C-alpha positions, 0 to 999 in steps of 0.5 A: 440481506447480507451483512456488510463486513467492515475491515480494518485498514492494514497500515505500515509505517516506515521509520528512519526517513525523517532526514529525507523528509526534511530534504523533501520539504525543501522541494517546495511545489515538487514535494507533493509529486515526489511523495506521490511517486515514492508512496506509489513505488512502495505500494507497487511492491506490496501489490505485486507480493499480494497478487503472488500470495492471493489464493487462486480459485477463479483468479478473480480476487488476485486479478481484482487487486489494484492500487488507489491513491487515497485522499489524505485526511491527516495533516501528518500524512502527505501521500497515501496509496492503498492496495484495494480490490475491484468489482467482483471480489467482495470475498476479499475480507473473508479470504484475508481474515476468515470467518466462523466457517472458513479458515483465513488465508492471509495474503495482504498482511504477509505481503506487507510484513515481508516487504517492509525493507523493500518498501522503505528502500523504494520510497527512500530511493524515489525521494532521493531521486527527486531531491537529486533532480532539484539540487 
Protein backbone atom coordinates (compact mmCIF):
# COMPACT_ATOMS: atom_id res chain seq x y z
CA UNK A 1 0.00 0.00 0.00
CA UNK A 2 1.34 3.42 -0.94
CA UNK A 3 2.23 5.86 1.79
CA UNK A 4 -0.06 8.87 2.01
CA UNK A 5 1.85 12.10 1.59
CA UNK A 6 0.93 14.87 4.03
CA UNK A 7 1.40 18.38 2.74
CA UNK A 8 1.84 21.40 4.94
CA UNK A 9 -0.74 24.04 4.09
CA UNK A 10 0.64 26.99 2.22
CA UNK A 11 -0.70 30.13 3.85
CA UNK A 12 -0.30 33.80 3.23
CA UNK A 13 -1.15 36.68 5.51
CA UNK A 14 -2.27 40.11 4.33
CA UNK A 15 -1.00 42.94 6.47
CA UNK A 16 -2.34 46.48 6.56
CA UNK A 17 -6.02 45.64 6.56
CA UNK A 18 -6.55 46.40 10.25
CA UNK A 19 -8.43 49.65 9.60
CA UNK A 20 -10.64 48.01 7.00
CA UNK A 21 -11.35 45.13 9.39
CA UNK A 22 -12.51 47.60 12.06
CA UNK A 23 -14.97 49.01 9.53
CA UNK A 24 -16.05 45.49 8.54
CA UNK A 25 -16.90 44.73 12.17
CA UNK A 26 -19.40 47.59 11.99
CA UNK A 27 -21.24 45.74 9.20
CA UNK A 28 -22.84 43.42 11.73
CA UNK A 29 -24.57 40.44 10.08
CA UNK A 30 -23.36 41.47 6.61
CA UNK A 31 -19.72 41.12 7.74
CA UNK A 32 -19.56 37.34 7.25
CA UNK A 33 -20.81 37.59 3.67
CA UNK A 34 -18.42 40.48 2.94
CA UNK A 35 -15.46 38.53 4.32
CA UNK A 36 -16.41 35.43 2.32
CA UNK A 37 -16.61 37.45 -0.89
CA UNK A 38 -13.31 39.17 -0.14
CA UNK A 39 -11.37 36.01 0.68
CA UNK A 40 -12.91 34.33 -2.36
CA UNK A 41 -11.80 37.20 -4.61
CA UNK A 42 -8.24 36.88 -3.35
CA UNK A 43 -8.25 33.11 -3.73
CA UNK A 44 -9.53 33.38 -7.32
CA UNK A 45 -6.38 35.31 -8.23
CA UNK A 46 -4.16 32.60 -6.74
CA UNK A 47 -6.20 29.87 -8.45
CA UNK A 48 -5.86 31.50 -11.88
CA UNK A 49 -2.10 31.96 -11.42
CA UNK A 50 -1.64 28.38 -10.16
CA UNK A 51 -3.52 27.01 -13.18
CA UNK A 52 -1.23 29.03 -15.46
CA UNK A 53 1.90 27.80 -13.70
CA UNK A 54 0.91 24.15 -13.19
CA UNK A 55 3.02 21.80 -15.32
CA UNK A 56 0.93 20.18 -18.03
CA UNK A 57 1.35 16.59 -19.13
CA UNK A 58 -2.20 15.32 -19.41
CA UNK A 59 -3.65 18.54 -17.96
CA UNK A 60 -5.33 16.61 -15.16
CA UNK A 61 -3.51 18.46 -12.39
CA UNK A 62 -4.20 21.90 -13.86
CA UNK A 63 -7.82 21.09 -14.60
CA UNK A 64 -8.42 19.66 -11.13
CA UNK A 65 -7.34 22.81 -9.28
CA UNK A 66 -10.34 24.36 -7.58
CA UNK A 67 -11.41 26.64 -4.73
CA UNK A 68 -12.96 25.39 -1.55
CA UNK A 69 -14.35 27.42 1.32
CA UNK A 70 -12.85 26.04 4.51
CA UNK A 71 -14.51 25.64 7.85
CA UNK A 72 -12.95 28.25 10.08
CA UNK A 73 -11.47 26.73 13.22
CA UNK A 74 -9.49 29.63 14.65
CA UNK A 75 -11.16 32.60 16.34
CA UNK A 76 -8.85 35.15 14.70
CA UNK A 77 -9.70 33.90 11.18
CA UNK A 78 -13.12 34.93 9.94
CA UNK A 79 -13.13 33.47 6.42
CA UNK A 80 -10.84 31.15 4.51
CA UNK A 81 -10.74 29.80 0.96
CA UNK A 82 -8.29 27.12 -0.13
CA UNK A 83 -6.89 26.28 -3.55
CA UNK A 84 -7.04 22.50 -3.67
CA UNK A 85 -7.14 19.60 -6.09
CA UNK A 86 -10.02 17.50 -7.26
CA UNK A 87 -10.20 13.76 -7.82
CA UNK A 88 -7.63 12.12 -10.02
CA UNK A 89 -4.80 14.53 -9.22
CA UNK A 90 -3.19 12.72 -6.30
CA UNK A 91 0.20 13.73 -7.69
CA UNK A 92 -0.39 17.35 -6.61
CA UNK A 93 2.05 17.30 -3.67
CA UNK A 94 4.89 15.37 -5.34
CA UNK A 95 4.76 17.77 -8.29
CA UNK A 96 4.73 20.87 -6.06
CA UNK A 97 7.31 19.64 -3.54
CA UNK A 98 9.27 16.99 -5.44
CA UNK A 99 10.37 13.58 -4.24
CA UNK A 100 13.69 11.82 -3.82
CA UNK A 101 13.45 10.78 -7.47
CA UNK A 102 11.60 13.72 -9.00
CA UNK A 103 12.57 17.38 -9.06
CA UNK A 104 9.98 19.77 -7.61
CA UNK A 105 7.93 21.79 -10.08
CA UNK A 106 6.39 24.38 -7.78
CA UNK A 107 3.33 26.17 -9.08
CA UNK A 108 1.14 26.97 -6.06
CA UNK A 109 3.75 28.66 -3.85
CA UNK A 110 4.95 30.90 -6.74
CA UNK A 111 1.31 31.73 -7.56
CA UNK A 112 0.87 32.93 -3.97
CA UNK A 113 4.21 34.72 -3.70
CA UNK A 114 3.90 36.57 -7.01
CA UNK A 115 0.36 37.76 -6.35
CA UNK A 116 0.44 38.95 -2.74
CA UNK A 117 -0.18 42.58 -3.70
CA UNK A 118 -2.94 41.65 -6.16
CA UNK A 119 -4.62 39.46 -3.55
CA UNK A 120 -4.40 42.20 -0.92
CA UNK A 121 -5.90 44.72 -3.35
CA UNK A 122 -8.75 42.38 -4.35
CA UNK A 123 -9.57 41.63 -0.71
CA UNK A 124 -9.37 45.29 0.24
CA UNK A 125 -11.53 46.37 -2.74
CA UNK A 126 -14.24 43.81 -1.92
CA UNK A 127 -14.33 44.87 1.71
CA UNK A 128 -14.49 48.56 0.82
CA UNK A 129 -17.36 47.82 -1.60
CA UNK A 130 -19.27 46.09 1.19
CA UNK A 131 -18.60 48.95 3.59
CA UNK A 132 -19.76 51.46 0.95
CA UNK A 133 -23.04 49.57 0.43
CA UNK A 134 -23.87 49.67 4.13
CA UNK A 135 -22.94 53.28 4.84
